[in-house]
N, C-alpha and C positions, 0 to 999 in steps of 0.2 A: 365427771360426766354431767352431774346435776347443773353446774353453772353453764356449761356449753349448751345444753338443751334449753335452759331457761332463757339464755340470750337469743337463741334462734326463735323461740316462741314469742318473745317480746318484739322481735323484728316483724312478725306477721300481724299486721294491723287488723286483718279480718277475723282473728281469733280472739274471742272474749275471755275474760279472766277465769270463769268457771271451767271452760274447756282447756285453757292453759294448765290449770291446776290438775285436771284429770289426766291429760296427756303426760305431764311430768310425773305424776304418780304411777301411771301405767308403765311408762318406760323404766322407772325405777324398779317396780315389781318384776318386770320381765327379766331384769338382770340378776335378781337375787333368788327367785323361787325355783324349786325343783319339781319335776313331774309334768303332767299335762297342763297346757295353758287353757284351762277353762275358768269360768267365772268363780266357781267355788274355791278352787285352789288359789287363784290370785287374791281373793278376798281374805284368805288366811294370812297372807304376807303383807297386807296393807290395812289402812283404816277405812277402806271403802267396802261396801256390801256387794253381794252378788247382783242385787237389783241396780245398784249404781253402775256397775260395769255393763249390765244389760242395756240400760237406758243410753249410756254414752256410746256404746257400740252401734246403736241405731243412727247416731248423728254422723254426718260426713266430716272428714278432716282432710285438708290439703297436704298429703304426705309428699307430693312432688315439690311443693313450695317449701315445706319444712326441710326436706333433704337438700334442696338448693341453697337455702339459708345456712345450713350447717356447713356445706362445702365452701361457700363464699367467706364465712367467718374463720374457718380453720385451715384453709390451704393458702400457701403463698400466692401472691398476685402474679408471679411469673410462671405459674404452672401451665403446661400445655396439655390440652385434653383432646381425645377423640371420643366418639360415642360407640358403644357396642350394643347389639341387640341379639337376643336368643330366647328361645322358648324352652320350658322345662315341663316334663310330664310327671304327673302324680297319679299313682294307681288309686282307684276309688270304685267300690262296688255300690250297689243299691240302685234305686230308681228315682229318688226324689231330690237329689242334689242338683242345684242350679249349675248349668254349664257342663253337666255330665255328657260325654260323647266319646267318639273314637278319635284319638289323637296319636300321632306318631311317637312311639317310645324308642328312643335311640338305643337303650340297653338291650331291648328285645329284638330290635331291627324290624319292627312291624307296628302297625296301628293296633292300639288296644283301648279298652274302655277305661276312662278315667277323666282327669282334669288337666288343664294346661294353663300355665302362667307365662306371659311374655314380659321380659325384663329388659329395660334400657338402662345402661350404666355409663357413667363417665369414667374414662380410663386415663389416669395420670401417666404421661409418657416418661416423666423423670423418675418417679418412684415405682413404676410398673405395677400400679395398684388400681383396681376397679372399685368405684363407689356407686352403689345402687341409687338410681334416680327415680324410676317409675316402674312399678310392677302392676300388671293388669291380668285378670283372669280372662282367658279366651272364651268368648261366648259365641254360639252360632246365631247370626242375625240373618233373617230372611233377605235374600237378594244380594248378599254380601259374602265374599269369600274370606277365608282366614287371612290371606295375603293383604286384602283390603283393610282388615282390622289392624294388622301390624303397621301398615302405612299410615293409618289414621292415628295410631299411638305416637308415631314419630312426628306427624304433623302437629299434634296437640302439644308436643314438647319443643316445638320449633323455637319459640321465644327464649325458653330456658336454656336450650342448647346453644343458641347463637349468643346469648349473654355470657356464656362461658367460652366464647370464641371457638366453638366446635365447628369444624368445616368438613370432617369426614365421619361417616357412619360405617361401622364394620359389622358384618354378619357372615354366617356360613353360606354355603352354596344354595341353600333353600331360598334365600332372599335375593337371588339374581333374576327374579322374574320381572318382566316389564311392568306388571301391575304394582310392583313395589318400587322399582328403581325410578320410574318416571315421577310419581308423586314426591318421592324423597328428594330428587334433583330439583323439582319445582319449588320445594320448601327452602332451597338455598344451600343444600349440602352437595359437596362434590363427591364423586365416586366413579369407579369403573370396575368392570368385571375382571378379576385376575385369574 
């Protein structure tokens, strides 16, 4: 794993050496430690301090580009992909968590208080395997519906998806709204309601 991650980070010219070193250390720690993933526990399994984790977590990192580089380097060139999108609900109580709102919980069959994350994955049609490409927390933005937010996520991934020769985007019945279908088709993806 170490060499694969190192190669993907080296291919990202926008990432400087200190951040490469941190991300490599972080991903190594996340694969070996047990318990909750907080700064104190992660510092016990690495040579980095809690403060180091805290400072680097405040910096942005292009996970979409990182995931894309990993896929390009490790999958055969004759792989055929489609993209898939879905949202997942996470129960969360309290009042101060950013993005806290009422989202549909499929397990309960109703809207509940919590958090939601929208995930776009590349699906390898030969190996029947999905690879996460981009996960984003759903946030309520004034004057914008959640469907608009999902469409914007796909639009932001347009270049990456088209570089992987993705022509189709798959989603469940929730995504068959005109507010989603029209921007996605305009972005260059083919689709139809089944």
